C-alpha positions, 0 to 999 in steps of 0.5 A, spaced: 243 917 764 245 917 771 248 923 774 255 922 777 256 924 784 263 928 784 262 930 791 262 923 793 268 921 788 272 926 790 272 925 797 274 918 796 280 915 799 280 910 794 281 915 789 287 919 792 290 913 794 290 911 786 292 917 784 298 917 789 300 910 786 299 913 779 304 919 780 309 915 784 309 910 778 310 916 773 315 919 778 319 912 778 319 912 770 321 919 769 327 917 774 326 921 780 329 920 787 326 916 792 325 922 797 322 926 791 317 921 790 315 920 797 314 928 798 310 928 791 306 922 794 305 925 801 303 932 798 297 928 794 295 924 800 295 930 804 291 934 799 286 929 798 285 929 806 283 936 806 278 935 800 275 930 803 274 934 809 271 940 806 266 936 802 264 932 808 264 938 812 260 942 807 255 936 806 254 936 814 253 943 814 248 943 808 244 938 812 244 942 818 241 948 814 236 943 811 234 940 817 233 947 820 229 950 815 224 944 815 223 945 823 216 948 824 217 954 828 213 955 834 210 962 835 
């Protein structure tokens, strides 16, 4: 059994576009007006951008720390 890379999955723009589509579709089913649907879809996409940025920056910082820790010291 393989381990799921949740950081990579949660930073996927495709995932968040799909989530926005599902939310918009459900909003239509429940009869919400177009303005509300647009606002909710926009909020989902905005939140996705923020999550992707945070995860990506975390990965970059972790690699920087790992690289710095592996550098030989010149004393």
